[in-house]
Backbone bond lengths (Angstrom), bond angles and torsions (degrees), N, CA, C in turn:
res aa  C-N    CA-C-N  psi(-1)  N-CA   C-N-CA  omega(-1)  CA-C   N-CA-C  phi
1 M - - - 1.450 - - 1.532 108.67 -
2 N 1.302 117.28 126.04 1.463 118.04 -179.58 1.525 111.18 -87.81
3 Q 1.300 115.18 176.29 1.470 120.60 -174.08 1.528 112.20 -67.04
4 N 1.304 119.09 -36.22 1.463 121.82 -179.77 1.524 111.84 -65.34
5 Q 1.325 117.32 -37.62 1.454 120.03 179.81 1.519 111.09 -68.10
6 S 1.335 117.59 -35.40 1.459 119.77 -179.91 1.522 111.58 -72.87
7 Q 1.324 117.71 -23.65 1.462 120.19 -179.36 1.520 112.41 -88.01
8 S 1.305 119.65 -21.67 1.454 120.62 -175.22 1.524 113.59 -63.68
9 P 1.364 121.18 -37.95 1.465 117.99 175.98 1.531 112.12 -62.90
10 Q 1.326 117.50 -37.38 1.465 119.91 178.07 1.517 110.04 -65.84
11 T 1.315 116.43 -40.16 1.457 120.54 -179.58 1.522 110.51 -64.67
12 S 1.324 117.93 -43.85 1.463 119.25 -179.87 1.523 110.95 -68.54
13 E 1.352 117.37 -35.36 1.472 119.56 175.81 1.525 110.18 -65.74
14 G 1.314 116.08 -42.65 1.463 120.24 178.55 1.514 111.29 -62.88
15 K 1.325 115.44 -39.45 1.465 119.24 178.97 1.526 109.94 -67.72
16 H 1.320 117.33 -39.06 1.462 121.62 177.88 1.529 110.39 -62.89
17 D 1.337 116.33 -41.97 1.466 120.37 177.74 1.528 110.83 -63.78
18 D 1.347 116.72 -41.11 1.462 120.87 178.24 1.521 111.10 -64.05
19 D 1.320 116.32 -42.62 1.468 120.60 178.69 1.525 110.92 -63.55
20 A 1.328 116.33 -41.00 1.468 120.16 179.16 1.529 110.75 -65.52
21 A 1.339 116.33 -41.59 1.465 120.24 179.24 1.526 110.65 -65.52
22 L 1.331 116.10 -40.53 1.463 120.12 178.41 1.525 110.87 -64.98
23 S 1.325 117.12 -43.36 1.461 120.57 178.36 1.524 111.29 -61.91
24 E 1.323 115.48 -41.52 1.471 119.77 178.81 1.522 110.80 -65.06
25 F 1.340 116.08 -41.95 1.465 120.20 178.74 1.524 111.45 -63.13
26 L 1.319 116.85 -46.26 1.471 120.48 179.47 1.524 111.10 -63.02
27 A 1.328 117.32 -36.78 1.467 120.28 177.44 1.523 110.82 -66.67
28 S 1.332 116.63 -35.26 1.466 119.28 179.77 1.535 112.00 -68.77
29 L 1.335 116.17 -22.78 1.472 119.38 178.54 1.525 112.06 -67.08
30 M 1.329 116.93 -22.80 1.471 120.00 178.77 1.524 111.23 -66.47
31 D 1.329 117.32 -31.09 1.467 121.58 -178.88 1.525 112.51 -92.32
32 Y 1.312 117.78 -6.91 1.461 122.45 -175.26 1.528 110.28 -94.58
33 T 1.311 115.55 135.53 1.469 120.60 174.96 1.525 108.15 -108.76
34 P 1.314 118.00 105.37 1.461 120.25 -177.41 1.530 111.82 -72.05
35 T 1.312 115.14 161.04 1.464 121.33 178.12 1.528 110.46 -63.80
36 I 1.297 116.16 -38.58 1.467 121.41 179.55 1.530 107.57 -87.50
37 P 1.326 118.14 119.35 1.473 121.33 -175.91 1.533 112.88 -61.49
38 D 1.324 114.54 147.03 1.468 120.76 179.01 1.525 111.51 -56.40
39 E 1.326 116.43 -38.98 1.469 120.48 -177.58 1.529 111.10 -62.91
40 L 1.329 116.28 -38.43 1.468 119.70 179.69 1.526 110.20 -67.54
41 V 1.318 116.63 -43.53 1.471 120.47 178.07 1.521 109.98 -62.78
42 E 1.333 116.76 -45.16 1.469 120.53 178.83 1.518 111.00 -59.51
43 H 1.321 117.33 -40.77 1.464 121.52 179.99 1.526 110.93 -59.77
44 Y 1.338 116.51 -50.43 1.462 118.92 -177.25 1.523 112.36 -72.92
45 L 1.320 117.75 -30.88 1.461 118.97 173.81 1.531 110.21 -66.11
46 A 1.328 117.09 -42.86 1.470 120.58 178.49 1.526 110.50 -65.46
47 K 1.306 116.65 -37.86 1.466 120.83 179.66 1.531 111.10 -63.81
48 S 1.341 115.46 -30.71 1.467 119.06 178.53 1.529 111.80 -89.59
49 G 1.348 117.22 1.18 1.453 121.06 175.58 1.516 114.45 94.54
50 F 1.310 118.09 14.71 1.466 121.29 -178.72 1.516 109.71 -109.00
51 Q 1.325 116.47 120.55 1.467 121.78 177.61 1.529 107.79 -113.28
52 C 1.341 116.04 130.32 1.460 119.77 178.76 1.522 109.08 -147.94
53 P 1.326 116.81 120.94 1.464 119.43 179.20 1.536 112.97 -81.02
54 D 1.325 118.23 -9.08 1.464 122.52 -176.18 1.532 110.57 -81.09
55 V 1.320 116.52 112.82 1.473 122.25 -178.66 1.522 110.62 -63.14
56 R 1.316 117.61 -32.72 1.467 120.60 -179.19 1.518 111.12 -61.67
57 L 1.322 116.76 -41.14 1.461 120.15 179.76 1.528 110.55 -68.35
58 I 1.308 116.87 -39.81 1.467 120.77 178.38 1.528 109.91 -62.56
59 R 1.321 116.98 -41.65 1.468 120.34 178.40 1.525 111.43 -69.45
60 L 1.313 116.81 -32.21 1.461 120.04 175.92 1.529 110.10 -63.68
61 V 1.321 116.82 -42.60 1.465 120.88 176.38 1.532 109.71 -64.00
62 A 1.322 117.77 -39.63 1.470 121.31 178.71 1.523 111.24 -63.50
63 V 1.327 117.09 -41.56 1.467 120.80 178.97 1.530 110.23 -66.07
64 A 1.324 117.38 -42.76 1.466 121.05 178.37 1.525 110.67 -63.33
65 T 1.317 116.58 -40.38 1.464 120.95 178.16 1.521 110.99 -65.53
66 Q 1.311 116.18 -43.01 1.462 121.30 178.49 1.527 110.31 -60.48
67 K 1.311 117.35 -42.13 1.469 121.68 179.05 1.522 110.02 -64.55
68 F 1.329 116.98 -43.63 1.465 120.78 179.16 1.521 110.76 -60.78
69 I 1.324 117.21 -47.08 1.463 121.19 -179.62 1.527 110.56 -62.39
70 S 1.309 116.43 -41.00 1.463 121.24 178.79 1.530 111.30 -62.21
71 E 1.316 117.16 -43.78 1.462 120.77 179.28 1.520 111.62 -66.02
72 V 1.322 117.13 -41.26 1.469 120.47 178.47 1.526 110.00 -64.26
73 A 1.341 117.23 -43.38 1.464 120.74 179.75 1.525 111.13 -63.71
74 T 1.321 117.16 -40.78 1.464 120.82 178.13 1.527 110.99 -64.11
75 D 1.323 116.63 -44.04 1.462 120.11 178.52 1.524 111.38 -64.89
76 A 1.320 117.42 -40.72 1.468 121.12 178.11 1.529 110.13 -63.71
77 F 1.322 116.82 -38.75 1.461 121.52 177.34 1.531 110.24 -62.49
78 Q 1.326 117.11 -41.04 1.463 120.96 178.19 1.529 110.92 -64.75
79 H 1.337 116.91 -40.54 1.471 120.59 176.40 1.529 110.09 -62.83
80 C 1.326 116.28 -40.76 1.462 121.64 179.90 1.529 110.02 -62.43
81 K 1.319 117.07 -47.24 1.463 120.68 -179.93 1.526 110.99 -63.22
82 A 1.334 116.82 -41.11 1.465 120.69 179.25 1.524 110.86 -64.78
83 R 1.333 116.07 -41.71 1.465 120.07 -179.64 1.520 110.83 -65.15
84 Q 1.318 116.95 -43.32 1.460 119.43 -176.57 1.524 112.45 -78.21
85 S 1.327 118.01 -18.97 1.456 119.20 176.57 1.523 111.49 -80.29
86 S 1.332 116.31 -15.74 1.457 120.10 179.11 1.526 112.09 -93.59
87 V 1.328 116.40 26.26 1.463 121.44 178.49 1.525 108.67 -70.97
88 V 1.312 116.04 147.96 1.466 121.71 179.89 1.535 109.57 -57.52
89 K 1.331 116.39 145.19 1.468 122.49 -174.43 1.526 113.55 -53.30
90 D 1.327 119.35 -41.35 1.463 120.50 -176.27 1.525 112.17 -69.29
91 K 1.306 117.79 -21.34 1.461 120.81 178.38 1.528 110.98 -91.05
92 R 1.313 117.89 -6.79 1.464 121.42 -174.29 1.526 112.58 -65.51
93 D 1.311 118.72 -35.97 1.470 120.67 -179.69 1.525 110.71 -62.13
94 K 1.308 116.90 -45.68 1.467 120.45 178.47 1.532 110.33 -64.45
95 Q 1.328 116.60 -39.09 1.473 121.25 -179.85 1.521 110.74 -63.27
96 Q 1.322 117.74 -41.49 1.456 120.24 -177.62 1.522 111.12 -66.97
97 K 1.310 117.35 -31.66 1.462 120.17 176.39 1.531 110.26 -67.84
98 E 1.332 115.13 -40.29 1.466 120.10 -174.36 1.533 111.76 -76.24
99 K 1.323 118.11 -50.38 1.468 124.44 -179.48 1.527 113.29 50.25
100 R 1.292 117.07 36.95 1.455 121.51 178.72 1.522 108.22 -111.03
101 L 1.303 115.97 121.37 1.455 120.30 178.26 1.521 108.75 -91.04
102 V 1.321 115.61 136.45 1.454 121.29 -179.79 1.527 108.21 -122.06
103 L 1.318 115.71 116.36 1.453 121.53 178.83 1.523 108.85 -79.62
104 T 1.318 115.63 127.06 1.462 119.79 -179.55 1.524 110.06 -109.65
105 M 1.304 115.61 167.71 1.460 120.56 176.56 1.523 110.62 -62.38
106 E 1.318 117.18 -31.39 1.467 120.44 178.11 1.531 110.69 -64.81
107 D 1.332 116.80 -40.87 1.467 120.56 176.82 1.530 110.21 -61.16
108 L 1.312 115.99 -46.86 1.460 121.32 179.74 1.523 111.35 -64.55
109 S 1.322 117.05 -41.01 1.468 121.20 178.99 1.523 111.18 -61.72
110 R 1.328 116.62 -43.17 1.471 120.33 179.34 1.528 111.04 -63.98
111 A 1.322 116.69 -42.33 1.464 120.24 179.92 1.526 110.47 -64.76
112 L 1.316 117.28 -43.71 1.464 120.37 -179.49 1.524 111.78 -67.53
113 R 1.327 116.13 -33.84 1.467 120.63 179.58 1.532 110.67 -60.04
114 E 1.340 117.13 -33.64 1.465 120.94 178.49 1.528 111.65 -64.22
115 Y 1.331 117.26 -22.87 1.462 122.36 179.72 1.526 112.31 -101.75
116 G 1.328 116.54 9.81 1.454 120.30 177.19 1.513 114.61 83.78
117 V 1.340 117.33 15.20 1.460 121.51 179.33 1.526 107.67 -107.03
118 N 1.318 116.16 117.08 1.461 120.33 178.52 1.514 108.87 -95.39
119 L 1.305 115.68 115.19 1.458 122.14 -176.71 1.519 108.86 -101.72
120 K 1.315 115.02 125.77 1.465 119.98 175.73 1.513 106.99 -117.38
121 H 1.314 115.85 128.60 1.460 119.43 -179.95 1.520 109.91 -120.66
122 Q 1.302 113.95 156.05 1.458 120.18 -179.23 1.526 110.02 -68.14
123 E 1.311 116.24 151.85 1.455 120.73 -177.74 1.518 112.76 -67.86
124 Y 1.321 118.04 -20.02 1.450 119.34 -177.32 1.526 112.32 -79.83
125 F 1.335 118.78 -6.00 1.462 120.09 175.58 1.521 108.73 -65.91
126 A 1.293 116.21 138.64 1.457 121.20 -178.58 1.518 110.15 -88.83
127 D 1.315 116.04 127.72 1.455 121.04 176.19 1.519 111.38 -114.60
128 S 1.308 116.60 13.42 1.445 120.50 179.08 1.524 109.57 -93.38
129 P 1.344 117.90 134.99 1.471 120.18 -179.77 1.522 113.61 -60.66
130 S 1.326 116.89 -24.84 1.460 119.28 -177.07 1.529 113.13 -92.87
131 T 1.314 118.19 -2.86 1.456 121.10 -179.83 1.520 109.92 -65.03
132 G 1.312 115.70 133.07 1.447 120.77 178.61 1.510 114.27 85.49
133 M 1.320 116.38 -2.21 1.463 119.82 179.41 1.517 109.78 -89.14
134 D 1.307 115.62 157.76 1.452 122.04 175.41 1.526 107.91 -64.09
135 P 1.349 119.06 131.88 1.468 121.13 -178.12 1.534 112.87 -53.93
136 A 1.307 117.88 -32.57 1.473 120.42 -179.41 1.525 110.78 -69.12
137 S 1.324 117.75 -32.14 1.464 119.78 -177.32 1.529 111.93 -83.41
138 K 1.330 118.95 -11.83 1.461 121.96 178.98 1.526 111.06 -65.08
139 D 1.308 116.94 -34.74 1.459 120.83 -175.19 1.519 113.20 -80.21
140 E 1.314 117.67 -13.01 1.459 120.55 -176.00 1.498 112.89 -71.25
């Protein structure tokens, strides 16, 4: 008996276990309500030319999308914290009183760039923490 023949039963058992785990996972998607609605996922899948009547697959795409968005948001948050921690020393006292983190388009762009998404935004977007605030509250 050669080495390949002795490994094939393990490989088929491993494949059977993987298939069983996948089937169980797909079945669990029927009971799961993702954050991203099925209708929204179906809309964008149809817009890209993909039609699928299987709700499990649509929910799988929703879960993958939710994970991607979560990772991008976490990375953008880390960029935001790093950017605001590198504030000049004389401004640090005011910053410590405020302790308000402001996510900017630059933070989001850097996070998306790590995933191969190049985000270009119009110059009129405001990246200042005080933009849109009441002028009286800017001085506080």
